[in-house]
C-alpha positions in Angstrom: 0.0 0.0 0.0 1.4 3.4 -1.0 1.3 5.9 1.8 -0.2 9.3 1.0 1.5 12.1 2.9 0.4 15.8 3.0 3.4 18.0 3.9 2.6 21.5 5.2 5.4 24.0 4.8 3.9 27.5 5.4 6.6 29.4 3.6 9.6 28.3 1.5 13.0 28.7 3.3 14.6 32.0 2.4 18.1 30.4 2.5 18.9 28.9 -0.9 20.7 25.9 0.5 17.8 25.1 2.8 15.3 25.6 0.0 17.3 23.2 -2.2 17.6 20.6 0.5 13.8 20.8 1.2 13.1 20.3 -2.5 15.5 17.3 -2.8 13.9 15.8 0.3 10.4 16.1 -1.2 11.6 14.6 -4.4 13.0 11.6 -2.6 9.8 11.2 -0.7 7.8 11.4 -3.9 9.8 8.3 -5.1 8.5 6.4 -2.1 5.1 7.7 -1.4 2.2 9.8 -2.8 3.5 13.2 -1.8 1.4 16.4 -1.6 2.8 19.7 -0.4 0.6 22.5 0.9 1.9 26.0 1.5 0.8 29.6 1.7 2.3 30.4 -1.6 3.3 28.5 -4.8 6.1 25.9 -4.3 8.0 24.4 -7.1 6.6 24.2 -10.7 4.9 21.7 -13.0 8.0 19.6 -13.4 8.4 18.6 -9.7 7.3 14.9 -9.0 5.2 15.9 -6.0 1.8 17.7 -6.1 1.7 21.3 -4.7 -1.2 23.1 -3.3 -1.5 26.8 -2.4 -3.8 27.6 0.5 -3.5 31.4 0.3 -6.2 33.5 -1.3 -5.3 36.8 -2.8 -1.9 38.2 -2.2 0.9 35.6 -2.2 2.3 35.0 1.3 -1.0 35.4 3.1 -0.2 35.5 6.8 3.5 36.2 6.5 2.9 39.8 7.7 0.7 38.8 10.6 -2.6 39.2 8.7 -4.4 36.0 8.3 -8.1 35.1 7.6 -8.3 31.9 9.8 -11.9 30.9 8.9 -11.0 31.1 5.2 -7.8 29.1 5.7 -9.7 26.6 7.8 -12.3 26.0 5.0 -9.6 25.7 2.2 -7.5 23.3 4.3 -10.4 21.0 5.1 -11.3 20.9 1.4 -7.7 19.9 0.6 -7.6 17.4 3.5 -10.7 15.6 2.4 -9.6 15.7 -1.3 -6.2 14.2 -0.7 -7.3 12.0 2.3 -3.6 11.5 3.5 -2.6 8.7 5.7 -0.2 11.2 7.5 0.0 15.0 7.8 3.6 16.2 8.2 3.9 19.7 9.6 7.3 21.4 9.1 8.6 24.3 11.1 8.1 26.0 14.5 6.7 29.3 15.8 4.1 29.6 13.0 0.6 30.1 14.3 -0.6 28.6 10.9 1.2 25.4 11.7 -0.5 25.0 15.0 -3.9 25.4 13.4 -3.0 22.9 10.6 -2.1 20.3 13.3 -5.2 21.0 15.4 -7.6 20.8 12.4 -5.9 17.5 11.2 -6.0 15.9 14.7 -9.7 16.9 15.2 -10.6 14.9 12.1 -8.6 11.8 13.0 -5.6 12.3 10.7 -2.2 11.4 12.3 0.2 14.3 12.5 4.0 14.1 12.4 5.7 17.4 13.6 9.2 18.5 12.7 10.3 21.5 14.8 13.4 22.0 12.6 15.5 23.3 15.5 12.8 25.4 17.0 12.8 23.4 20.2 16.6 23.5 20.6 17.4 25.1 24.0 20.2 27.2 22.5 17.8 28.6 19.9 15.1 29.2 22.6 17.6 31.1 24.8 18.8 33.2 21.9 15.3 34.1 20.9 14.0 34.6 24.5 11.4 37.3 24.6 10.9 37.3 20.9 9.2 33.9 20.8 8.5 33.1 24.5 4.8 33.9 24.1 4.5 31.7 21.1 6.2 28.9 23.1 3.7 29.2 25.9 0.7 29.8 23.7 0.9 27.1 21.1 4.5 25.8 20.4 4.6 23.3 23.4 1.0 22.3 22.7 2.0 21.3 19.2 4.7 19.0 20.6 2.4 17.5 23.1 -0.5 16.7 20.7 1.5 15.5 17.7 1.4 11.8 17.1 5.1 11.9 16.7 7.9 14.6 16.8 10.5 13.9 14.2 13.9 15.6 14.7 17.6 15.2 13.7 18.8 17.4 16.6 20.0 15.5 19.7 19.8 18.6 21.9 16.2 19.3 20.7 15.2 15.7 21.5 16.8 15.9 24.9 15.1 19.2 25.7 11.6 17.8 24.8 12.3 14.7 26.8 13.5 16.6 29.9 10.4 18.8 29.9 8.2 15.7 29.4 6.4 17.4 26.6 6.0 14.0 24.9 7.7 10.6 24.8 6.8 10.1 21.1 10.1 11.3 19.6 11.9 9.8 16.6 15.5 11.0 16.4 17.0 10.4 13.0 20.5 10.9 11.7 21.0 14.3 10.1 21.5 13.6 6.3 24.1 16.4 6.3 26.3 14.8 9.0 28.4 12.6 6.8 30.8 13.3 4.0 27.9 13.7 1.6 24.2 14.5 2.0 22.5 11.0 2.1 18.8 11.9 1.5 17.9 8.4 0.3 18.6 6.8 3.7 16.9 9.7 5.4 13.8 9.4 3.2 13.6 5.7 4.0 13.9 6.4 7.8 11.1 9.0 7.5 8.9 6.5 5.7 9.6 4.1 8.6 8.4 6.8 11.1 5.2 7.2 9.1 4.7 3.4 9.3 5.3 3.4 13.1 2.7 6.2 13.5 0.1 4.3 11.4 0.7 1.2 13.5 0.0 3.1 16.7 -3.4 4.1 18.2 -5.1 1.8 15.8 -8.5 2.4 17.3 -8.3 5.9 15.8 -7.0 4.9 12.4 -8.7 1.5 11.6 -11.2 1.6 8.6 -14.9 0.8 8.9 -14.6 -2.7 7.2 -12.0 -3.8 9.8 -14.1 -2.4 12.7 -17.1 -4.4 11.4 -14.9 -7.5 11.1 -13.7 -7.2 14.7 -17.3 -6.8 15.9 -18.4 -9.9 13.9 -15.5 -12.0 15.3 -16.2 -10.9 18.9 -19.9 -11.8 18.4 -19.2 -15.2 17.0 -16.6 -16.0 19.6 -19.0 -15.0 22.5 -22.0 -16.7 21.0 -23.2 -20.1 22.1 -21.7 -23.1 20.3 -25.2 -24.4 19.5 -26.2 -21.2 17.8 -26.7 -22.0 14.1 -25.9 -18.7 12.3 -24.6 -16.0 14.6 -23.5 -13.9 11.6 -25.5 -12.4 8.7 -24.3 -12.9 5.1 -22.9 -9.4 4.8 -20.6 -10.0 7.8 -19.4 -13.4 6.3 -18.8 -11.8 2.9 -16.8 -8.9 4.6 -14.7 -11.3 6.6 -13.8 -13.4 3.5 -12.9 -10.4 1.4 -10.4 -8.8 3.7 -6.8 -8.5 2.4 -3.6 -9.2 4.3 -3.1 -5.5 5.2 -6.5 -5.3 6.7 -6.0 -8.5 8.7 -2.7 -6.9 10.0 -4.7 -3.8 11.1 -7.3 -6.0 12.8 -4.6 -7.9 14.8 -2.9 -4.6 15.8 -6.3 -3.2 17.0 -7.0 -6.5 18.8 -3.7 -6.3 20.6 -4.4 -2.8 21.7 -7.8 -3.7 23.0 -6.8 -7.0 24.6 -9.1 -9.2 22.4 -6.6 -11.2 20.4 -7.9 -14.6 21.9 -11.5 -13.7 21.0 -10.5 -12.7 17.4 -8.5 -15.9 16.9 -11.4 -18.0 18.3 -13.9 -16.1 16.1 -11.8 -16.8 13.0 -11.7 -20.5 13.9 -15.4 -20.7 14.4 -16.0 -18.8 11.1 -13.7 -21.3 9.4 -11.4 -18.6 8.1 -7.7 -19.2 7.2 -5.5 -18.7 10.3 -3.6 -15.4 10.5 -0.1 -15.1 11.9 -0.7 -13.5 15.3 2.9 -12.1 15.1 1.4 -9.5 12.8 0.4 -7.7 16.0 4.1 -7.3 17.1 4.9 -4.4 14.8 6.9 -1.4 16.0 4.5 1.1 17.5 4.2 3.9 20.1 2.8 3.0 23.5 -0.6 4.6 24.3 -0.4 7.9 26.1 -3.0 6.4 28.5 -2.0 2.9 29.5 -4.8 0.4 28.9 -5.8 -2.0 31.7 -5.3 -5.6 30.6 -6.8 -7.4 33.7 -10.1 -9.2 33.6 -13.0 -6.9 34.6 -13.8 -7.8 38.2 -17.4 -8.4 39.2 -16.5 -9.0 42.9 -14.4 -6.0 44.0 -14.6 -2.3 43.2 -11.5 -0.8 41.6 -12.2 2.6 43.0 -11.7 3.6 46.7 -14.2 6.4 46.4 -16.4 6.5 49.5 -19.5 7.7 47.6 -19.4 4.8 45.1 -19.2 2.3 48.0 -22.1 4.0 49.7 -24.2 3.7 46.5 -23.2 0.0 46.1 -24.4 -0.6 49.7 -28.0 0.4 48.6 -28.4 -2.6 46.3 -31.3 -4.6 47.7 -31.0 -7.7 45.6 -29.3 -10.8 47.0 -28.8 -12.2 43.5 -25.0 -12.5 43.0 -25.4 -12.0 39.3 -27.1 -8.6 39.7 -24.5 -7.4 42.2 -21.7 -8.6 39.9 -23.2 -6.6 37.0 -23.5 -3.4 39.1 -19.9 -3.8 40.3 -18.7 -4.3 36.7 -20.5 -1.1 35.6 -18.9 0.9 38.4 -15.5 -0.5 37.4 -16.2 0.3 33.7 -16.9 3.9 34.8 -13.7 4.0 36.8 -11.6 2.7 33.8 -13.3 5.1 31.3 -12.4 8.1 33.4 -8.8 7.0 33.2 -9.0 6.1 29.4 -8.0 2.6 30.4 -11.1 0.7 29.2 -10.7 -1.9 26.5 -13.0 -4.1 24.4 -11.9 -7.0 26.5 -13.7 -5.4 29.5 -16.9 -5.0 27.5 -16.6 -8.7 26.5 -16.5 -9.7 30.1 -19.8 -7.9 30.8 -21.2 -9.2 27.5 -20.6 -12.8 28.8 -22.6 -12.1 31.9 -25.5 -10.6 29.9 -25.4 -13.5 27.4 -24.9 -16.5 29.6 -26.3 -15.7 33.1 -30.0 -15.5 33.7 -30.8 -12.2 35.4 -34.0 -10.8 36.9 -34.2 -7.8 34.6 -36.9 -6.0 36.6 -34.9 -6.3 39.8 -31.7 -5.3 38.0 -33.5 -2.2 36.5 -34.7 -1.2 40.0 -31.2 -1.6 41.5 -29.7 0.4 38.7 -32.1 3.2 39.4 -31.2 3.0 43.1 -27.5 3.4 42.5 -28.0 6.0 39.6 -26.5 3.8 36.8 -29.6 3.4 34.6 -28.5 5.8 31.8 -24.9 4.7 32.0 -25.9 1.0 31.7 -28.0 1.8 28.7 -25.1 3.6 27.0 -22.8 0.7 27.7 -25.4 -1.6 26.1 -25.2 0.6 23.0 -21.4 0.3 23.0 -21.7 -3.5 23.3 -24.2 -3.5 20.5 -21.8 -1.7 18.2 -18.6 -3.5 19.2 -19.8 -7.1 19.6 -23.3 -7.1 18.1 -25.1 -7.7 21.4 -28.7 -8.5 20.6 -31.6 -6.6 22.2 -33.0 -9.8 23.7 -29.9 -10.1 25.8 -29.8 -6.5 27.0 -31.2 -6.2 30.6 -31.8 -2.5 29.9 -32.4 -1.0 26.4 -29.6 0.7 24.5 -29.3 4.4 24.5 -27.5 6.3 21.7 -27.2 10.0 22.6 -24.6 12.6 23.3 -23.5 10.8 26.5 -22.9 7.7 24.5 -20.8 9.6 21.9 -18.6 11.0 24.8 -18.1 7.5 26.2 -17.2 6.2 22.7 -14.6 9.0 22.4 -13.2 8.3 25.9 -12.8 4.6 25.1 -10.9 5.3 21.9 -8.6 7.9 23.4 -5.0 6.9 23.4 
C-alpha cells in the first residue's frame, strides 16, 4: 500500500541551501510515497514529482505579515484534506501560528500528525530568541509538541530538551543527512517513511477503517455466541470477513492487541472457518498509548475505586442475587476505567458474557440500577456492546441508548 502524505510548509525557506535541501527531500519522498505539499504560496513548478497546493487566497504569502483570515484558511485546508485523504499530515517548522492550526484541524478529524520542529525546540535557539518567541512557546508551540502523534527531529539537543520537559515521549531521532561526507537523502527518506509506518501502526482504534471495525465486531460476536447457535453472523458479515486482504488483517490484529481481544479474534476466526492469520502481525513497532490500557479481567466482585461515595451507592443494592450485584460492580468498574482512558474491548466482552450466559431478573436489575444511579450509564454501555460485539436486544437487561453521552463514552474509550 502506497502511503499518501500531506506535507505542510507555510513558507519556502529564504536560505537557498535550505530551500534546495527541502526540494530534494520532497523529491526523494515522492519516489517512495504519494506526496502532496501545501503552502501559503506556490512551491515548485509543474516539473516537480510531488503535487503542490497553495492555501493562500489573494496576495501571495498570506499570513506572512501577521494578517491571516483563519476561517477562510480553515475552509480551504479542510477541502484539501478531504480531497487528498492523506494517511499522515507532516507539519514542518516552529513558531508559526498557521502550523498550530493545521495540526489542530488535522487531529480533530482523525488524521495522524508528524511534527518536525526544525530546530525550534533546541534550547540554544530558545535562549537566543528569549522574549521574541516566548509567548509563542507558551501559547501554542509546546502544545504542538504534546499533541502531535510523533515529533521527528535530527537534533540531539532538541530531542533531549523535549524529553527533559516531558512534553512527549513520542520522539523519533533520525541521523542528520548532512552529518556525513555527503548528503544522504535516500537513507533519510527511508527512515522518515519508517516513522510514518510506526505512527500508522500506533493508536489503531483511531485509524482503523470501517470494514475492519465491522470484522472485529463480527469476530467478537461469533466468539462469544453459544456453540449451539446455528448462524450468529449475517451474510454481509461473512462476505466482509472473507474479502479482507492481508493488510486489513494486519490492522485487525494490531487493533485486537491494543484492545486485549486477540484470543477472541482468533477464536472467532476458527469458528468462522477462516484461514489462520499469523498473530505475530500484532508485534509491529509502535508507540505505546499515552494512557496505559488496563489488561486485567473486569472484576465483578471488587470495586477498583476507593471512592467512599461509590461504596455507599453500592451498599444500597437490595437484591441478594450475586449476578445482579456482579453486573453493578462491573458497571462501576467500567466507569472507573473510562475516566482513566484505560477501558478496552476485553472489559466489554467480560460484561457481554454475563449478559449473554447468566440469567438475570431484569426487573430487579433495572430497579437496582435506578437506586444506584446507573440506569443511563448502563443503557449507554449496552449501546457500545451492540456496536462493538453485536449484542442482541434480547440479551440487554436495559435497552440501549445512543445519545450525546454515548458519543462521549465512545470517544473516551478510543482515546490513546
